[in-house]
ZADO-1210 file (C-alpha; in nm, 4 decimals, padded with zeros to 6 digits):
<atoms>
<atom x="-01.6448" y="-03.7968" z="-01.5355" code="MET" pos="1"/>
<atom x="-01.3523" y="-03.5329" z="-01.5056" code="TYR" pos="2"/>
<atom x="-01.4744" y="-03.4199" z="-01.1413" code="GLY" pos="3"/>
<atom x="-01.2618" y="-03.3235" z="-00.8840" code="PRO" pos="4"/>
<atom x="-01.3065" y="-03.6234" z="-00.7202" code="SER" pos="5"/>
<atom x="-01.1079" y="-03.7668" z="-00.9737" code="ARG" pos="6"/>
<atom x="-00.7871" y="-03.5641" z="-00.8698" code="GLY" pos="7"/>
<atom x="-00.6646" y="-03.7832" z="-00.6498" code="ARG" pos="8"/>
<atom x="-00.3022" y="-03.8830" z="-00.6672" code="LEU" pos="9"/>
<atom x="-00.2831" y="-04.2340" z="-00.8509" code="ASN" pos="10"/>
<atom x="-00.6429" y="-04.2673" z="-00.9969" code="THR" pos="11"/>
<atom x="-00.6696" y="-04.4384" z="-01.2681" code="GLY" pos="12"/>
<atom x="-00.9344" y="-04.4161" z="-01.5651" code="GLU" pos="13"/>
<atom x="-01.1914" y="-04.6904" z="-01.5482" code="SER" pos="14"/>
<atom x="-01.5625" y="-04.7786" z="-01.6756" code="ARG" pos="15"/>
<atom x="-01.8360" y="-04.8589" z="-01.4563" code="ASP" pos="16"/>
<atom x="-02.1051" y="-05.1402" z="-01.5495" code="ASN" pos="17"/>
<atom x="-02.3060" y="-04.8944" z="-01.7682" code="SER" pos="18"/>
<atom x="-01.9882" y="-04.8105" z="-01.9796" code="GLY" pos="19"/>
<atom x="-01.9683" y="-04.4830" z="-01.8160" code="ARG" pos="20"/>
<atom x="-01.5964" y="-04.3517" z="-01.8397" code="VAL" pos="21"/>
<atom x="-01.4338" y="-04.2064" z="-01.5094" code="PHE" pos="22"/>
<atom x="-01.1242" y="-04.0261" z="-01.6309" code="ILE" pos="23"/>
<atom x="-00.7890" y="-04.0746" z="-01.4466" code="GLY" pos="24"/>
<atom x="-00.7795" y="-03.6709" z="-01.3452" code="ALA" pos="25"/>
<atom x="-00.9647" y="-03.3973" z="-01.2817" code="TRP" pos="26"/>
<atom x="-00.9936" y="-03.1536" z="-01.5865" code="ALA" pos="27"/>
<atom x="-01.0851" y="-02.8158" z="-01.5806" code="ALA" pos="28"/>
<atom x="-01.3751" y="-02.6814" z="-01.8140" code="ALA" pos="29"/>
<atom x="-01.1889" y="-02.3646" z="-01.9024" code="SER" pos="30"/>
<atom x="-00.8190" y="-02.3106" z="-01.9898" code="ILE" pos="31"/>
<atom x="-00.6724" y="-02.0040" z="-01.7937" code="ASP" pos="32"/>
<atom x="-00.4624" y="-01.9309" z="-01.4992" code="ASP" pos="33"/>
<atom x="-00.7874" y="-01.9087" z="-01.2715" code="LYS" pos="34"/>
<atom x="-00.8715" y="-02.2652" z="-01.2543" code="GLN" pos="35"/>
<atom x="-00.8197" y="-02.4467" z="-00.9150" code="PHE" pos="36"/>
<atom x="-00.9225" y="-02.7952" z="-00.7324" code="ILE" pos="37"/>
<atom x="-00.9400" y="-02.7981" z="-00.3789" code="GLN" pos="38"/>
<atom x="-01.0020" y="-03.1269" z="-00.1800" code="THR" pos="39"/>
<atom x="-00.8672" y="-03.2381" z="00.1583" code="PHE" pos="40"/>
<atom x="-00.8011" y="-03.5767" z="00.2655" code="SER" pos="41"/>
<atom x="-01.0060" y="-03.7454" z="00.5396" code="GLY" pos="42"/>
<atom x="-00.9789" y="-04.0250" z="00.7679" code="ASN" pos="43"/>
<atom x="-00.8240" y="-04.4224" z="00.7148" code="GLN" pos="44"/>
<atom x="-01.0102" y="-04.5594" z="01.0443" code="ASP" pos="45"/>
<atom x="-01.2366" y="-04.4627" z="01.3312" code="GLU" pos="46"/>
<atom x="-01.0046" y="-04.2801" z="01.5769" code="ASN" pos="47"/>
<atom x="-00.6900" y="-04.1327" z="01.4426" code="THR" pos="48"/>
<atom x="-00.7133" y="-03.7860" z="01.4002" code="ALA" pos="49"/>
<atom x="-00.6139" y="-03.6024" z="01.0580" code="VAL" pos="50"/>
<atom x="-00.5423" y="-03.2261" z="01.0612" code="THR" pos="51"/>
<atom x="-00.5361" y="-03.0084" z="00.7440" code="ASN" pos="52"/>
<atom x="-00.3900" y="-02.6477" z="00.7660" code="GLN" pos="53"/>
<atom x="-00.5330" y="-02.4103" z="00.5211" code="PHE" pos="54"/>
<atom x="-00.2618" y="-02.2189" z="00.2988" code="GLN" pos="55"/>
<atom x="-00.4257" y="-01.8460" z="00.3764" code="SER" pos="56"/>
<atom x="-00.6740" y="-01.7762" z="00.6630" code="SER" pos="57"/>
<atom x="-01.0474" y="-01.7757" z="00.6159" code="VAL" pos="58"/>
<atom x="-01.2668" y="-01.5483" z="00.8382" code="ILE" pos="59"/>
<atom x="-01.6127" y="-01.6618" z="00.8716" code="ALA" pos="60"/>
<atom x="-01.9120" y="-01.7166" z="01.1366" code="LYS" pos="61"/>
<atom x="-01.9946" y="-02.0623" z="00.9587" code="CYS" pos="62"/>
<atom x="-01.8176" y="-02.3613" z="00.8237" code="VAL" pos="63"/>
<atom x="-01.9312" y="-02.6785" z="00.6257" code="ARG" pos="64"/>
<atom x="-01.7410" y="-02.9905" z="00.5843" code="ILE" pos="65"/>
<atom x="-01.8706" y="-03.1288" z="00.2981" code="ASN" pos="66"/>
<atom x="-01.7853" y="-03.5215" z="00.2358" code="PRO" pos="67"/>
<atom x="-01.6814" y="-03.6278" z="-00.0726" code="LEU" pos="68"/>
<atom x="-01.6112" y="-03.9829" z="-00.0474" code="ALA" pos="69"/>
<atom x="-01.6447" y="-04.2470" z="00.2563" code="TRP" pos="70"/>
<atom x="-01.5998" y="-04.5932" z="00.3984" code="ASN" pos="71"/>
<atom x="-01.9338" y="-04.7630" z="00.4453" code="HIS" pos="72"/>
<atom x="-02.1550" y="-04.4359" z="00.5650" code="HIS" pos="73"/>
<atom x="-02.1135" y="-04.0644" z="00.5994" code="ILE" pos="74"/>
<atom x="-01.9807" y="-04.0252" z="00.9615" code="ALA" pos="75"/>
<atom x="-01.7278" y="-03.7811" z="01.1140" code="LEU" pos="76"/>
<atom x="-01.6370" y="-03.5999" z="01.3889" code="ARG" pos="77"/>
<atom x="-01.4282" y="-03.2573" z="01.3918" code="LEU" pos="78"/>
<atom x="-01.2585" y="-02.9549" z="01.5263" code="GLU" pos="79"/>
<atom x="-01.1536" y="-02.6147" z="01.3832" code="LEU" pos="80"/>
<atom x="-00.8367" y="-02.4444" z="01.4492" code="LEU" pos="81"/>
<atom x="-00.8137" y="-02.0844" z="01.4767" code="GLY" pos="82"/>
<atom x="-00.8842" y="-01.7993" z="01.6983" code="CYS" pos="83"/>
<atom x="-01.2001" y="-01.5279" z="01.7459" code="PRO" pos="84"/>
<atom x="-01.1531" y="-01.2253" z="01.5514" code="VAL" pos="85"/>
<atom x="-01.1824" y="-00.9936" z="01.8584" code="LEU" pos="86"/>
<atom x="-00.8945" y="-00.8611" z="02.0168" code="ALA" pos="87"/>
<atom x="-00.8244" y="-00.9618" z="02.3919" code="ILE" pos="88"/>
<atom x="-00.8595" y="-00.5907" z="02.4962" code="THR" pos="89"/>
<atom x="-01.1456" y="-00.3466" z="02.3772" code="THR" pos="90"/>
<atom x="-00.9263" y="-00.0261" z="02.4886" code="SER" pos="91"/>
<atom x="-00.8933" y="00.2273" z="02.2023" code="PRO" pos="92"/>
<atom x="-00.6138" y="00.1696" z="01.9839" code="PRO" pos="93"/>
<atom x="-00.2800" y="00.3462" z="02.0874" code="SER" pos="94"/>
<atom x="00.0391" y="00.3272" z="01.8988" code="SER" pos="95"/>
<atom x="00.2464" y="00.3231" z="02.2079" code="THR" pos="96"/>
<atom x="00.0332" y="00.0069" z="02.3484" code="SER" pos="97"/>
<atom x="00.2881" y="-00.2824" z="02.3884" code="THR" pos="98"/>
<atom x="00.3019" y="-00.6009" z="02.5897" code="MET" pos="99"/>
<atom x="00.6257" y="-00.7330" z="02.6904" code="MET" pos="100"/>
<atom x="00.7056" y="-01.0918" z="02.7939" code="SER" pos="101"/>
<atom x="01.0429" y="-01.1953" z="02.9206" code="THR" pos="102"/>
<atom x="01.0909" y="-01.5842" z="02.9630" code="VAL" pos="103"/>
<atom x="01.4060" y="-01.7427" z="03.1558" code="ALA" pos="104"/>
<atom x="01.5441" y="-02.0734" z="03.1899" code="ALA" pos="105"/>
<atom x="01.8342" y="-02.2964" z="03.3316" code="THR" pos="106"/>
<atom x="01.9214" y="-02.6755" z="03.2701" code="ARG" pos="107"/>
<atom x="01.8277" y="-02.8427" z="03.5976" code="PRO" pos="108"/>
<atom x="01.4971" y="-03.0093" z="03.5921" code="GLN" pos="109"/>
<atom x="01.3908" y="-02.8745" z="03.9086" code="SER" pos="110"/>
<atom x="01.4325" y="-02.5119" z="03.8454" code="SER" pos="111"/>
<atom x="01.1355" y="-02.2946" z="03.7604" code="LEU" pos="112"/>
<atom x="01.0278" y="-02.1195" z="03.4310" code="ILE" pos="113"/>
<atom x="00.9252" y="-01.7466" z="03.5383" code="SER" pos="114"/>
<atom x="00.6888" y="-01.5573" z="03.2812" code="THR" pos="115"/>
<atom x="00.6083" y="-01.1907" z="03.3100" code="THR" pos="116"/>
<atom x="00.3313" y="-01.0566" z="03.1177" code="ILE" pos="117"/>
<atom x="00.2739" y="-00.6553" z="03.1295" code="SER" pos="118"/>
<atom x="00.0451" y="-00.4509" z="02.9457" code="PHE" pos="119"/>
<atom x="00.0150" y="-00.0485" z="02.9669" code="SER" pos="120"/>
<atom x="-00.2873" y="00.0531" z="02.8157" code="PRO" pos="121"/>
<atom x="-00.3919" y="00.3869" z="02.6993" code="PRO" pos="122"/>
<atom x="-00.4799" y="00.5142" z="03.0220" code="ASN" pos="123"/>
<atom x="-00.1277" y="00.4721" z="03.1510" code="ASN" pos="124"/>
<atom x="-00.2470" y="00.2068" z="03.4297" code="THR" pos="125"/>
<atom x="-00.0403" y="-00.1251" z="03.4496" code="GLN" pos="126"/>
<atom x="-00.1117" y="-00.4806" z="03.4960" code="THR" pos="127"/>
<atom x="00.1654" y="-00.7241" z="03.5701" code="SER" pos="128"/>
<atom x="00.1230" y="-01.1396" z="03.6246" code="ILE" pos="129"/>
<atom x="00.3939" y="-01.3839" z="03.7158" code="THR" pos="130"/>
<atom x="00.3676" y="-01.7544" z="03.6203" code="LEU" pos="131"/>
<atom x="00.5926" y="-01.9980" z="03.7381" code="LYS" pos="132"/>
<atom x="00.6331" y="-02.3657" z="03.6293" code="ALA" pos="133"/>
<atom x="00.8458" y="-02.6570" z="03.6859" code="ASN" pos="134"/>
<atom x="00.9982" y="-02.7247" z="03.3124" code="PRO" pos="135"/>
<atom x="01.1448" y="-03.0561" z="03.1600" code="PRO" pos="136"/>
<atom x="01.5693" y="-03.0214" z="03.1341" code="ALA" pos="137"/>
<atom x="01.6443" y="-02.7182" z="02.8891" code="VAL" pos="138"/>
<atom x="01.9233" y="-02.5277" z="02.7970" code="THR" pos="139"/>
<atom x="01.9644" y="-02.1765" z="02.9140" code="THR" pos="140"/>
<atom x="01.7584" y="-01.9409" z="02.6934" code="ASN" pos="141"/>
<atom x="01.6391" y="-01.5933" z="02.6870" code="LYS" pos="142"/>
<atom x="01.3863" y="-01.4482" z="02.4504" code="ALA" pos="143"/>
<atom x="01.2238" y="-01.1030" z="02.4446" code="LYS" pos="144"/>
<atom x="00.9069" y="-01.0719" z="02.2625" code="LEU" pos="145"/>
<atom x="00.6931" y="-00.7439" z="02.1703" code="THR" pos="146"/>
<atom x="00.3617" y="-00.7341" z="02.0495" code="ALA" pos="147"/>
<atom x="00.1151" y="-00.4847" z="01.9472" code="THR" pos="148"/>
<atom x="-00.2434" y="-00.4955" z="01.9972" code="PRO" pos="149"/>
<atom x="-00.4388" y="-00.7129" z="01.7591" code="VAL" pos="150"/>
<atom x="-00.6268" y="-00.5790" z="01.4680" code="CYS" pos="151"/>
<atom x="-00.6402" y="-00.2058" z="01.5639" code="GLU" pos="152"/>
<atom x="-00.4789" y="-00.0444" z="01.2778" code="ASN" pos="153"/>
<atom x="-00.6436" y="00.2989" z="01.2100" code="GLN" pos="154"/>
<atom x="-00.7362" y="00.2418" z="00.8570" code="LEU" pos="155"/>
<atom x="-00.7879" y="00.5902" z="00.7280" code="VAL" pos="156"/>
<atom x="-00.4891" y="00.7618" z="00.8300" code="THR" pos="157"/>
<atom x="-00.2567" y="00.4776" z="00.9517" code="GLY" pos="158"/>
<atom x="-00.0042" y="00.2439" z="00.7577" code="PRO" pos="159"/>
<atom x="-00.2842" y="00.0824" z="00.5820" code="PHE" pos="160"/>
<atom x="-00.4575" y="00.4167" z="00.5297" code="GLY" pos="161"/>
<atom x="-00.6424" y="00.5634" z="00.2178" code="VAL" pos="162"/>
<atom x="-00.5518" y="00.8184" z="-00.0192" code="SER" pos="163"/>
<atom x="-00.7680" y="01.1366" z="-00.0509" code="ASP" pos="164"/>
<atom x="-00.9544" y="01.0325" z="-00.3472" code="GLY" pos="165"/>
<atom x="-01.1126" y="00.7480" z="-00.1572" code="GLN" pos="166"/>
<atom x="-01.2292" y="00.9469" z="00.1040" code="LEU" pos="167"/>
<atom x="-01.6082" y="01.1058" z="-00.0060" code="SER" pos="168"/>
<atom x="-01.9464" y="01.2448" z="00.1491" code="ALA" pos="169"/>
<atom x="-02.2965" y="01.2926" z="00.0680" code="SER" pos="170"/>
<atom x="-02.2610" y="01.6962" z="00.0255" code="SER" pos="171"/>
<atom x="-01.9699" y="01.9170" z="00.0915" code="GLU" pos="172"/>
<atom x="-02.0003" y="02.2858" z="00.2456" code="ARG" pos="173"/>
<atom x="-01.9282" y="02.5767" z="-00.0319" code="ASN" pos="174"/>
<atom x="-01.8365" y="02.3082" z="-00.2483" code="LYS" pos="175"/>
<atom x="-01.8246" y="02.5913" z="-00.4983" code="ASN" pos="176"/>
<atom x="-01.5936" y="02.8208" z="-00.3318" code="ASN" pos="177"/>
<atom x="-01.2404" y="02.7531" z="-00.4022" code="SER" pos="178"/>
<atom x="-01.1271" y="02.9768" z="-00.0847" code="LYS" pos="179"/>
<atom x="-01.2314" y="02.7214" z="00.1604" code="GLU" pos="180"/>
<atom x="-01.2264" y="02.3554" z="00.1660" code="ASP" pos="181"/>
<atom x="-01.4608" y="02.1739" z="00.3723" code="TYR" pos="182"/>
<atom x="-01.4029" y="01.8574" z="00.1449" code="SER" pos="183"/>
<atom x="-01.4037" y="01.4758" z="00.2382" code="ALA" pos="184"/>
<atom x="-01.0644" y="01.4552" z="00.2583" code="LYS" pos="185"/>
<atom x="-01.0587" y="01.7160" z="00.5304" code="ARG" pos="186"/>
<atom x="-01.2091" y="01.4288" z="00.7176" code="GLY" pos="187"/>
<atom x="-00.9428" y="01.2494" z="00.8408" code="ARG" pos="188"/>
<atom x="-00.8418" y="01.2275" z="01.2229" code="LEU" pos="189"/>
<atom x="-00.6224" y="01.5032" z="01.3439" code="GLN" pos="190"/>
<atom x="-00.6582" y="01.7316" z="01.0394" code="THR" pos="191"/>
<atom x="-00.6056" y="02.1033" z="01.1452" code="LEU" pos="192"/>
<atom x="-00.7567" y="02.4048" z="01.0030" code="GLU" pos="193"/>
<atom x="-00.4654" y="02.5706" z="00.7922" code="THR" pos="194"/>
<atom x="-00.3865" y="02.7901" z="00.4895" code="LYS" pos="195"/>
<atom x="-00.2433" y="02.6803" z="00.1390" code="ASP" pos="196"/>
<atom x="00.0462" y="02.8594" z="-00.0211" code="ASN" pos="197"/>
<atom x="-00.2361" y="03.0520" z="-00.2154" code="ASN" pos="198"/>
<atom x="-00.4301" y="03.1633" z="00.1006" code="GLY" pos="199"/>
<atom x="-00.7116" y="02.9324" z="00.0417" code="ASN" pos="200"/>
<atom x="-00.8435" y="02.7954" z="00.3746" code="THR" pos="201"/>
<atom x="-00.8365" y="02.4083" z="00.4569" code="LEU" pos="202"/>
<atom x="-01.0804" y="02.3266" z="00.7185" code="MET" pos="203"/>
<atom x="-01.0185" y="02.1377" z="01.0331" code="GLY" pos="204"/>
<atom x="-01.3118" y="01.9012" z="00.9412" code="ALA" pos="205"/>
<atom x="-01.5500" y="01.7662" z="00.6739" code="TRP" pos="206"/>
<atom x="-01.8624" y="01.9508" z="00.6642" code="SER" pos="207"/>
<atom x="-02.1757" y="01.9035" z="00.5204" code="ALA" pos="208"/>
<atom x="-02.3705" y="02.1266" z="00.2883" code="GLU" pos="209"/>
<atom x="-02.7125" y="01.9924" z="00.3514" code="THR" pos="210"/>
<atom x="-02.8251" y="01.9369" z="00.7186" code="ILE" pos="211"/>
<atom x="-03.0522" y="01.6537" z="00.7622" code="ASN" pos="212"/>
<atom x="-03.0135" y="01.2957" z="00.8654" code="ASN" pos="213"/>
<atom x="-02.9310" y="01.1524" z="00.5307" code="ASN" pos="214"/>
<atom x="-02.5386" y="01.2797" z="00.5138" code="GLN" pos="215"/>
<atom x="-02.2408" y="01.0585" z="00.5366" code="TYR" pos="216"/>
<atom x="-01.8878" y="01.0709" z="00.5544" code="LEU" pos="217"/>
<atom x="-01.7679" y="00.6926" z="00.3656" code="GLN" pos="218"/>
<atom x="-01.4618" y="00.4956" z="00.3197" code="VAL" pos="219"/>
<atom x="-01.4359" y="00.2447" z="00.0388" code="CYS" pos="220"/>
<atom x="-01.2424" y="00.0942" z="-00.2338" code="ILE" pos="221"/>
<atom x="-01.4252" y="00.1029" z="-00.6204" code="ILE" pos="222"/>
<atom x="-01.1793" y="00.0879" z="-00.9651" code="ILE" pos="223"/>
<atom x="-01.3601" y="00.3428" z="-01.1837" code="TYR" pos="224"/>
<atom x="-01.3129" y="00.2163" z="-01.5180" code="LYS" pos="225"/>
<atom x="-01.4897" y="00.4554" z="-01.7087" code="THR" pos="226"/>
<atom x="-01.5395" y="00.8596" z="-01.7186" code="LYS" pos="227"/>
<atom x="-01.8960" y="00.7772" z="-01.6842" code="PHE" pos="228"/>
<atom x="-01.8618" y="00.5873" z="-01.3805" code="GLN" pos="229"/>
<atom x="-01.6336" y="00.8468" z="-01.1932" code="GLN" pos="230"/>
<atom x="-01.8540" y="01.1172" z="-01.2745" code="ILE" pos="231"/>
<atom x="-02.1429" y="00.9010" z="-01.1120" code="PHE" pos="232"/>
<atom x="-01.9446" y="00.7929" z="-00.8140" code="LYS" pos="233"/>
<atom x="-01.8668" y="01.1723" z="-00.7430" code="ILE" pos="234"/>
<atom x="-02.2338" y="01.1921" z="-00.6724" code="TYR" pos="235"/>
<atom x="-02.1990" y="00.8996" z="-00.4174" code="LEU" pos="236"/>
<atom x="-01.8815" y="01.0440" z="-00.2256" code="LYS" pos="237"/>
<atom x="-01.7519" y="00.7092" z="-00.0308" code="GLN" pos="238"/>
<atom x="-01.4455" y="00.6529" z="00.1777" code="VAL" pos="239"/>
<atom x="-01.2758" y="00.3277" z="00.0427" code="GLU" pos="240"/>
<atom x="-01.0609" y="00.0765" z="00.2170" code="LEU" pos="241"/>
<atom x="-00.7849" y="-00.0604" z="-00.0094" code="ASN" pos="242"/>
<atom x="-00.9408" y="-00.4208" z="00.0436" code="LYS" pos="243"/>
<atom x="-01.1720" y="-00.5926" z="00.2608" code="PRO" pos="244"/>
<atom x="-01.0991" y="-00.4825" z="00.6036" code="SER" pos="245"/>
<atom x="-01.2212" y="-00.6201" z="00.9425" code="LEU" pos="246"/>
<atom x="-01.3648" y="-00.3212" z="01.1145" code="ILE" pos="247"/>
<atom x="-01.3452" y="-00.3143" z="01.4945" code="ARG" pos="248"/>
<atom x="-01.4678" y="00.0516" z="01.5790" code="GLY" pos="249"/>
<atom x="-01.5008" y="00.4183" z="01.4891" code="VAL" pos="250"/>
<atom x="-01.2998" y="00.7262" z="01.6329" code="ILE" pos="251"/>
<atom x="-01.4364" y="01.0500" z="01.5682" code="THR" pos="252"/>
<atom x="-01.3749" y="01.3923" z="01.6205" code="GLN" pos="253"/>
<atom x="-01.5062" y="01.7696" z="01.5844" code="GLY" pos="254"/>
<atom x="-01.4348" y="02.0386" z="01.3814" code="ARG" pos="255"/>
<atom x="-01.0766" y="02.1918" z="01.4363" code="ASN" pos="256"/>
<atom x="-01.0151" y="02.5722" z="01.4225" code="GLY" pos="257"/>
<atom x="-01.3735" y="02.7724" z="01.4974" code="CYS" pos="258"/>
<atom x="-01.7074" y="02.7254" z="01.5662" code="CYS" pos="259"/>
<atom x="-01.8067" y="02.4612" z="01.7947" code="GLN" pos="260"/>
<atom x="-01.9175" y="02.2060" z="01.5308" code="GLU" pos="261"/>
<atom x="-01.9295" y="01.8186" z="01.6077" code="TRP" pos="262"/>
<atom x="-02.1324" y="01.5218" z="01.5726" code="VAL" pos="263"/>
<atom x="-02.3034" y="01.4055" z="01.8775" code="THR" pos="264"/>
<atom x="-02.4621" y="01.0535" z="01.7422" code="LYS" pos="265"/>
<atom x="-02.4296" y="00.8566" z="01.4375" code="TYR" pos="266"/>
<atom x="-02.5154" y="00.5311" z="01.2397" code="ARG" pos="267"/>
<atom x="-02.2612" y="00.2967" z="01.1382" code="VAL" pos="268"/>
<atom x="-02.3432" y="00.1652" z="00.7549" code="LEU" pos="269"/>
<atom x="-02.1183" y="-00.1270" z="00.5816" code="TYR" pos="270"/>
<atom x="-02.0717" y="-00.2624" z="00.2497" code="SER" pos="271"/>
<atom x="-01.8852" y="-00.5493" z="00.1036" code="ILE" pos="272"/>
<atom x="-01.9468" y="-00.4385" z="-00.2576" code="ASP" pos="273"/>
<atom x="-01.9930" y="-00.0770" z="-00.2056" code="CYS" pos="274"/>
<atom x="-02.3527" y="-00.1006" z="-00.3472" code="GLN" pos="275"/>
<atom x="-02.5466" y="-00.2810" z="-00.0783" code="THR" pos="276"/>
<atom x="-02.5840" y="-00.1616" z="00.2586" code="TRP" pos="277"/>
<atom x="-02.6472" y="-00.2824" z="00.5926" code="HIS" pos="278"/>
<atom x="-02.6704" y="-00.0893" z="00.9056" code="VAL" pos="279"/>
<atom x="-02.4550" y="-00.2167" z="01.1883" code="LEU" pos="280"/>
<atom x="-02.6627" y="-00.3119" z="01.4737" code="GLY" pos="281"/>
<atom x="-03.0054" y="-00.2670" z="01.3070" code="GLY" pos="282"/>
<atom x="-03.1684" y="00.0934" z="01.2219" code="ILE" pos="283"/>
<atom x="-03.2262" y="00.1701" z="01.6063" code="GLY" pos="284"/>
<atom x="-02.8498" y="00.1494" z="01.6910" code="LYS" pos="285"/>
<atom x="-02.6944" y="00.4821" z="01.7666" code="VAL" pos="286"/>
<atom x="-02.3071" y="00.5471" z="01.8469" code="PHE" pos="287"/>
<atom x="-02.2298" y="00.8535" z="02.0741" code="ASN" pos="288"/>
<atom x="-01.9901" y="01.0934" z="01.9021" code="GLY" pos="289"/>
<atom x="-01.8330" y="01.4187" z="02.0324" code="ASN" pos="290"/>
<atom x="-01.8767" y="01.6821" z="02.3205" code="SER" pos="291"/>
<atom x="-01.6107" y="01.9021" z="02.1613" code="ASP" pos="292"/>
<atom x="-01.4282" y="02.0027" z="01.8869" code="GLU" pos="293"/>
<atom x="-01.0653" y="01.8052" z="01.9308" code="ASN" pos="294"/>
<atom x="-01.1268" y="01.5310" z="02.2096" code="THR" pos="295"/>
<atom x="-01.1082" y="01.1778" z="02.0262" code="LEU" pos="296"/>
<atom x="-01.4238" y="00.9675" z="02.1157" code="SER" pos="297"/>
<atom x="-01.3954" y="00.6038" z="02.0397" code="THR" pos="298"/>
<atom x="-01.6933" y="00.3377" z="01.9677" code="SER" pos="299"/>
<atom x="-01.5773" y="-00.0431" z="01.9603" code="MET" pos="300"/>
<atom x="-01.8416" y="-00.2874" z="01.8074" code="PHE" pos="301"/>
<atom x="-01.9631" y="-00.5690" z="01.9921" code="SER" pos="302"/>
<atom x="-01.8913" y="-00.7809" z="01.6920" code="CYS" pos="303"/>
<atom x="-01.6619" y="-00.6942" z="01.4353" code="PRO" pos="304"/>
<atom x="-01.7629" y="-00.6423" z="01.0541" code="ILE" pos="305"/>
<atom x="-01.6169" y="-00.7320" z="00.7169" code="THR" pos="306"/>
<atom x="-01.6470" y="-00.4779" z="00.4520" code="ALA" pos="307"/>
<atom x="-01.4805" y="-00.2669" z="00.1935" code="LYS" pos="308"/>
<atom x="-01.6917" y="00.0261" z="00.2237" code="CYS" pos="309"/>
<atom x="-01.7824" y="00.1964" z="00.5582" code="VAL" pos="310"/>
<atom x="-02.0209" y="00.5148" z="00.6311" code="ARG" pos="311"/>
<atom x="-02.0718" y="00.7339" z="00.9055" code="ILE" pos="312"/>
<atom x="-02.4362" y="00.8604" z="00.9069" code="ASN" pos="313"/>
<atom x="-02.4607" y="01.1827" z="01.1616" code="PRO" pos="314"/>
<atom x="-02.7806" y="01.1677" z="01.3512" code="ILE" pos="315"/>
<atom x="-02.7740" y="01.4625" z="01.5776" code="ASN" pos="316"/>
<atom x="-02.4909" y="01.7653" z="01.5913" code="TRP" pos="317"/>
<atom x="-02.3858" y="02.0702" z="01.7724" code="ASN" pos="318"/>
<atom x="-02.4372" y="02.3940" z="01.5394" code="ASN" pos="319"/>
<atom x="-02.3488" y="02.1894" z="01.2167" code="HIS" pos="320"/>
<atom x="-02.2658" y="01.8553" z="01.0735" code="ILE" pos="321"/>
<atom x="-01.8822" y="01.8464" z="01.0840" code="SER" pos="322"/>
<atom x="-01.6371" y="01.5777" z="01.1744" code="MET" pos="323"/>
<atom x="-01.3202" y="01.4030" z="01.1550" code="ARG" pos="324"/>
<atom x="-01.2742" y="01.0140" z="01.1434" code="LEU" pos="325"/>
<atom x="-01.0564" y="00.7029" z="01.1452" code="ASP" pos="326"/>
<atom x="-01.1534" y="00.3281" z="01.1195" code="LEU" pos="327"/>
<atom x="-01.0261" y="00.0639" z="01.3751" code="VAL" pos="328"/>
<atom x="-00.9360" y="-00.2781" z="01.2341" code="GLY" pos="329"/>
<atom x="-00.7320" y="-00.4457" z="00.9958" code="CYS" pos="330"/>
<atom x="-00.6884" y="-00.5822" z="00.6310" code="PRO" pos="331"/>
<atom x="-00.7873" y="-00.9356" z="00.6009" code="ILE" pos="332"/>
<atom x="-00.5136" y="-01.1322" z="00.4917" code="LYS" pos="333"/>
<atom x="-00.6384" y="-01.3905" z="00.2299" code="THR" pos="334"/>
<atom x="-00.6211" y="-01.3750" z="-00.1220" code="SER" pos="335"/>
<atom x="-00.9601" y="-01.5660" z="-00.1335" code="LEU" pos="336"/>
<atom x="-01.1371" y="-01.2900" z="00.0798" code="ALA" pos="337"/>
<atom x="-01.2854" y="-01.1007" z="-00.2231" code="THR" pos="338"/>
<atom x="-01.4275" y="-01.4092" z="-00.3900" code="ASN" pos="339"/>
<atom x="-01.6599" y="-01.5018" z="-00.0724" code="LEU" pos="340"/>
<atom x="-02.0465" y="-01.4741" z="-00.1233" code="PRO" pos="341"/>
<atom x="-02.1624" y="-01.1686" z="00.0267" code="GLN" pos="342"/>
<atom x="-02.3804" y="-01.3616" z="00.2983" code="LYS" pos="343"/>
<atom x="-02.0528" y="-01.5167" z="00.3765" code="MET" pos="344"/>
<atom x="-01.8308" y="-01.1928" z="00.4224" code="MET" pos="345"/>
<atom x="-02.0906" y="-00.9619" z="00.6301" code="THR" pos="346"/>
<atom x="-02.2757" y="-01.0052" z="00.9613" code="TYR" pos="347"/>
</atoms>
């Protein structure tokens, strides 16, 4: 027996009464740098708490603790350490939103610690809370903390944004006309209509060639290894995230420049492998879009999703299917994320 239970420190080789050999170590079946053993130490008595901190974060709805060794009988009590993935605020993201905390303390035990927390959301209203408490004796100390809103990055145009090659669509208006560019890369938020050095018009939005409810603008990441795969994926048209990300919402705009074109309602589809798709909230869930060309419309999800690929599927529109978009969320900072089964990664 070479299993992971043999990987405990100071485990010695032994035999049971039947002559079965229990090897003095865990041993891998494959010899490469992808092998690992992961076990955690549990308890040695009834009431002492034992804490195990993970080296990398895990995002999950369900967690199982699988006992491998026990005293007398499998019995345990447990708690999980972590936090909900939803941010404290569901306001639309703003790069200028900040939360300031100032703490001042002086030595006498009877003196007060005074903490003031102020938060200014995008609507410029302001809320302040002052808390006071009698602390133990401490030395004089002042600290100032600035924090940005939790998991509210713009994943298409922001610091974690995707490249133009990772944006694609089900169809593109006038695709064979080199003088006009309605391609998926024009679907980034805040894209403006302009002309290049050759006089070609770069449109202020992605616009679909085909007008029906099967159109989409998509964000995903796939590494194309062969020319055939590249040609095949051109048909699928996807906007791809650089790694599995936590998606909390969508921001949309209409077409900049002319023609009063925008999407008024849409569905959201997502996938962890960019092949198997799920409709967010079920087939009947529809999000509100825009009512003009340039005003931002933000829809925050009641429950975040984990995905590599996201499709925005227009359901209703004004004059023509044209839109610009961004996704609100943050990358998942764990090396284990891409190895998790799909059922554990999507909900």
